[in-house]
Structure formats: C-alpha cells, structure tokens
C-alpha positions in Angstrom: 33.8 -26.5 117.9 31.6 -29.4 118.5 32.3 -32.5 115.9 29.8 -35.9 115.8 31.5 -39.1 114.6 30.0 -39.3 111.6 31.7 -36.2 111.1 34.8 -37.7 111.6 35.1 -41.0 110.4 34.1 -39.1 107.0 36.6 -36.4 107.8 38.6 -39.7 108.5 38.7 -41.9 105.9 38.3 -37.8 103.5 42.3 -37.8 104.3 43.0 -41.7 103.8 41.0 -40.6 100.4 44.1 -37.6 99.7 47.0 -40.3 100.2 45.9 -43.3 98.3 45.3 -40.9 95.1 48.7 -39.2 95.8 49.5 -43.4 95.8 48.2 -43.8 92.4 49.5 -40.9 91.3 53.2 -42.6 92.5 52.4 -45.3 90.5 51.8 -47.7 93.3 49.2 -50.4 92.6 47.9 -50.1 96.9 45.0 -51.6 98.1 42.1 -49.2 97.4 43.3 -49.4 93.0 43.3 -53.0 93.6 45.3 -54.9 91.3 44.6 -54.2 88.0 46.1 -50.9 89.1 44.2 -47.3 88.8 41.6 -45.0 90.0 41.0 -44.5 85.7 40.1 -47.2 85.2 36.7 -47.1 86.9 33.6 -46.6 84.2 30.0 -45.0 84.4 28.4 -48.5 83.4 23.9 -47.9 84.0 21.7 -50.6 83.9 18.3 -50.0 84.3 15.7 -53.2 85.9 13.5 -54.1 83.7 10.6 -52.3 84.6 12.4 -49.7 84.6 12.5 -47.8 81.4 9.3 -46.7 79.8 7.9 -49.1 77.3 4.5 -51.9 76.7 7.4 -54.7 74.3 11.0 -54.7 76.1 12.2 -53.7 72.5 10.6 -50.9 73.5 12.5 -50.8 76.9 15.5 -51.4 74.6 14.9 -49.0 72.5 14.9 -46.7 75.0 17.3 -47.6 77.0 20.1 -47.2 74.3 19.0 -43.8 73.0 19.8 -42.9 77.2 23.6 -45.0 76.2 22.4 -46.7 78.7 24.5 -50.5 78.5 22.8 -53.3 80.6 20.0 -54.6 81.7 19.7 -56.2 85.0 16.3 -58.8 84.7 15.5 -60.9 88.0 16.3 -65.3 88.4 12.7 -66.2 88.1 9.5 -65.9 85.8 5.8 -65.5 86.0 4.4 -68.7 85.7 6.3 -70.1 88.2 9.1 -71.1 86.3 13.2 -69.7 86.5 15.3 -67.5 84.8 17.1 -70.3 82.6 13.1 -70.4 80.0 13.9 -67.0 79.6 17.5 -66.8 78.1 16.8 -68.0 74.3 14.5 -64.9 74.2 17.0 -62.8 76.1 19.6 -63.2 73.8 17.6 -63.0 70.6 16.0 -59.2 72.7 19.9 -58.2 73.2 21.5 -59.0 69.4 23.1 -56.2 67.6 22.6 -53.5 71.0 24.7 -51.9 73.3 23.0 -53.5 75.5 24.2 -56.7 77.7 22.6 -57.9 80.8 24.2 -57.3 84.2 22.5 -58.4 87.3 20.9 -61.4 88.0 18.3 -60.6 90.9 17.1 -62.9 93.8 14.9 -65.1 92.6 15.6 -68.3 94.1 13.5 -69.8 96.7 14.3 -71.0 100.2 16.6 -69.8 102.2 20.5 -70.7 103.2 19.7 -69.9 106.6 16.7 -72.1 107.3 17.1 -74.3 110.1 15.3 -76.8 107.9 17.0 -78.8 105.6 14.8 -78.8 102.4 14.5 -75.1 102.8 18.2 -75.4 102.9 17.6 -77.3 99.7 15.8 -75.5 98.2 17.7 -72.5 98.0 20.9 -74.4 96.7 18.5 -75.9 94.4 16.8 -72.9 92.8 19.5 -71.4 92.8 21.9 -73.4 90.7 19.3 -73.2 87.9 19.7 -69.7 88.4 23.2 -69.0 88.1 23.1 -71.7 85.3 21.3 -69.0 83.3 22.6 -66.6 84.7 26.5 -68.3 83.0 24.2 -68.6 79.7 23.9 -64.3 79.4 27.2 -63.6 80.8 25.8 -62.1 83.9 28.1 -60.6 86.3 26.7 -62.2 89.3 23.0 -63.3 90.8 22.5 -61.5 93.8 20.9 -63.1 96.9 20.7 -62.4 100.9 21.1 -64.9 103.4 17.8 -63.6 104.9 15.4 -62.0 105.7 13.8 -60.7 108.9 10.1 -62.3 107.3 11.8 -65.9 106.9 11.5 -68.2 110.5 12.8 -70.0 111.2 16.5 -68.8 111.1 19.8 -70.1 112.5 21.3 -67.7 114.4 23.4 -65.6 114.4 26.5 -67.5 115.7 29.8 -68.3 114.9 28.9 -71.4 114.4 26.1 -70.2 111.9 29.2 -67.3 110.1 31.2 -70.9 109.0 27.8 -72.7 107.9 26.8 -70.0 105.7 30.9 -69.2 104.4 30.9 -73.2 104.2 27.7 -73.6 101.3 28.8 -70.5 100.1 31.9 -71.9 99.1 30.6 -74.7 97.6 27.4 -72.3 95.8 30.3 -70.2 94.2 32.8 -72.6 93.3 30.0 -74.1 90.7 29.2 -70.2 90.0 33.0 -69.9 88.8 32.6 -73.3 86.8 28.9 -71.0 84.6 31.7 -68.3 84.4 29.5 -66.2 86.7 29.3 -65.2 90.6 26.6 -65.1 93.3 26.4 -61.9 95.1 26.4 -60.6 99.1 22.9 -58.2 99.2 23.7 -56.8 102.5 20.2 -55.2 103.2 18.7 -52.6 106.6 17.7 -53.2 109.4 13.9 -53.1 108.3 14.5 -55.7 106.0 17.3 -58.4 107.1 19.1 -57.9 110.1 22.4 -60.7 110.0 23.7 -58.6 106.7 23.5 -54.7 106.5 26.8 -53.1 106.0 29.0 -53.5 103.1 31.8 -55.1 105.0 30.2 -57.6 106.7 29.8 -58.5 103.3 33.4 -57.9 102.5 34.3 -59.9 105.2 32.3 -63.2 104.1 34.0 -63.3 101.1 37.2 -62.8 102.5 36.9 -65.8 104.7 34.9 -67.5 102.0 38.1 -67.2 99.9 36.4 -68.1 96.2 36.7 -65.8 93.7 32.5 -66.9 92.6 31.7 -65.5 95.4 31.3 -61.8 95.7 29.0 -58.3 97.4 27.8 -55.3 96.2 26.1 -52.4 97.9 22.7 -50.8 97.6 22.3 -46.2 97.7 19.4 -47.3 99.5 20.2 -49.5 102.5 23.6 -48.1 102.8 22.0 -44.6 103.5 20.8 -46.8 106.7 23.2 -48.1 108.0 26.4 -47.3 105.7 28.4 -44.5 108.0 30.2 -43.0 104.1 29.3 -44.5 100.7 32.5 -44.0 99.9 34.6 -45.8 103.2 32.0 -48.7 102.4 33.1 -48.9 98.4 36.6 -48.5 99.4 36.8 -51.1 102.2 35.3 -54.0 99.7 37.7 -52.6 97.0 37.4 -53.8 93.1 38.0 -57.7 94.1 35.2 -57.9 95.8 32.2 -55.4 94.8 30.3 -57.1 91.8 28.4 -54.7 91.8 25.2 -51.3 92.6 22.5 -50.5 92.9 20.8 -47.2 93.2 18.0 -45.2 94.3 16.4 -42.5 95.9 17.3 -41.5 99.4 14.3 -41.3 101.2 11.3 -42.8 99.3 14.0 -46.2 96.9 11.3 -43.7 93.7 13.5 -42.4 90.9 16.9 -40.7 91.7 16.2 -37.0 91.7 12.9 -37.2 92.6 14.0 -36.7 96.8 15.9 -33.8 95.8 18.6 -32.4 97.9 19.0 -36.0 99.7 20.0 -37.7 95.9 24.1 -37.0 96.1 26.2 -39.8 95.3 28.9 -37.9 95.1 30.8 -39.5 98.3 30.0 -43.2 96.8 31.4 -42.8 93.5 34.5 -40.9 95.2 34.9 -44.8 96.3 34.1 -46.8 93.4 36.4 -44.1 91.1 39.0 -44.7 93.8 38.7 -48.8 93.4 38.0 -48.3 90.0 34.9 -49.5 90.1 33.8 -50.7 86.2 30.7 -53.2 86.6 27.2 -51.4 86.7 25.4 -49.5 88.7 21.5 -50.7 88.4 18.2 -48.5 89.1 16.4 -50.7 91.6 13.8 -48.6 92.2 10.0 -47.2 92.1 8.2 -43.7 90.3 5.6 -41.6 91.2 4.6 -39.7 89.3 3.1 -39.6 85.1 6.6 -38.5 83.5 8.3 -41.9 83.9 10.0 -41.1 80.7 11.5 -37.9 81.7 11.8 -38.6 85.8 14.1 -41.2 84.2 15.9 -39.0 81.7 16.8 -36.4 84.5 17.5 -39.3 87.3 20.4 -40.7 84.1 21.3 -37.0 83.9 22.3 -36.8 87.1 24.0 -40.2 88.0 26.2 -39.3 85.3 26.6 -35.2 86.8 27.9 -36.4 90.3 29.8 -38.8 88.9 31.6 -36.3 86.9 31.9 -34.2 90.3 33.2 -36.3 92.4 
C-alpha cells in the first residue's frame, strides 16, 4: 500500500501520542504533559477578537460572548487615531468589571519591525512594544503577539545565523521587560505568503528554548498551520506547555468563521495535541465573516469547536 510522507509522519506521531498517554496514566511527568503534570489539566478557553461578536457597542459584544460562555477578549495593541493600548486600559477594565471574561492576548499594534536593517525602525518597534507590553500587564493579558518581519517589510536583515543570534538578543531583552510587567511577548509563526522568517511552531519553540526567558513564548494559528505544518498535533507537542501561550483559530480554506469551510474545518488533530500537553490558556477567534447571520455563524462555530474538543 502506498503511503505519502505526511501520512507516515502522522502515523508516527499517533504512535508517539499513545505512548505518551500511557506514560501519563502511570503518573509520569513526561515532556508532553509539561512540568505541571497531566493532560487532564487541558481546557478549551474560548476567546474572541473584538470584531468577532455581533453588537454595536463593546457592552453588547460582551453580553453576547457571556451568553455563549466565551471567557477571553483579544484586543489590538493600537487604537484608532494613532494611539496605543494604554489609552484603553481604564475603558477595558470598566467594561470587564464583574464579567466572566478576561483579556486574553494583545494582537500586535506595534510600529516598525525588529529585523529591519534600519536602526530607527528597530527602535520604533522596541519603543512601541514597550508601551503595549506595559498596558498588557496592567490588563492581566497573557502576552503581546509579535511577528519579527512580514514579507512586505524591507529592508530586512538576511536569514543568517547572525540574524538569528540578533533576534534572540533582542527578544531576551524584550521578554525580561515583559516579565517586569507580569506578561510575555509571543512569537507568531505565519505562512510563507505573509512571512518567510518564522513559519513553523517548531522554529518558534527553538527560538524560545535558546532565548531561555520566561517572558518569551509562542503561539500557533490554525490558519497558518494549515499551510506550514505536517501535523497540528505534532506542532503543539513540539511547543509543549512550557512555550505555547496562545492559539488562533479560523476556517481552514478562507480564514472565515470556523465551520463555514465545511469538512475542511477539522481541528481535532490539533486539539489532541493541546490536550496532550495540558494546554489551559486561550483559543481565540481571528477570522473574517461572510453571510447575513453573524450571530448564527458565531454560535455554530463555538458549538463546532466544543464538539471537536470533546471528540479529541
């Protein structure tokens, strides 16, 4: 029987997963389950970016989210008019007061980029990230998402060992700053159409390991992983509970609401990986929408993810 490379690796990872689960059942604190001990700690904590829920006001959106049992709100690091998240800290605190919803991650919003060849552009990235990190800490966020460089951002440092060392140095300093503000910075791997430098969860995990700072973490995005990962499960296991700080989800063909791309929207393999490492942070909707019934589509998407989490 013919078997392709992707199927072979999936089968191998499946065998490894069974072995890991057997170890967990015997009480072993192996690498897959993280230092805290067990796969049973995993939780599906759903989060929405601010534009996902229907509603004219933030209060209406939060009401909708609470009714669905969504427990996280992901906001951007920049605000309209050119400011940054610090301008919204009090607004968000008041809006969430008394609710069962917390700020999950902060989605970028910085200016410049850290791998620029121009020092002024790199410094702009550092300065604006510091502002966002301070606000993220004040809001109790799990971290601020950052991409080292998008394809459109030039001139950019070459993809060399020296550039990697430079990136590690810059992020160690940024991660230490984040720790002082009780939060983290989060690497986001993207697909090759958006970024060439950092595309796979394993690459980000390798950077986190070498940086060796609790303030530097990574995330996985099911949309980007569709194009770059051989196995969602394998990618999340590679990151482990130690490094995986956040997860994004969208439909797997058109990056719209989960479920709207039909059978392609299968997240079970990835959810199995999250369960294996005892993931207990947020899975956050980052997607668009097509149709006339946003409320219905969002509700169906939440139900789909919960059903697939149980199937995992």
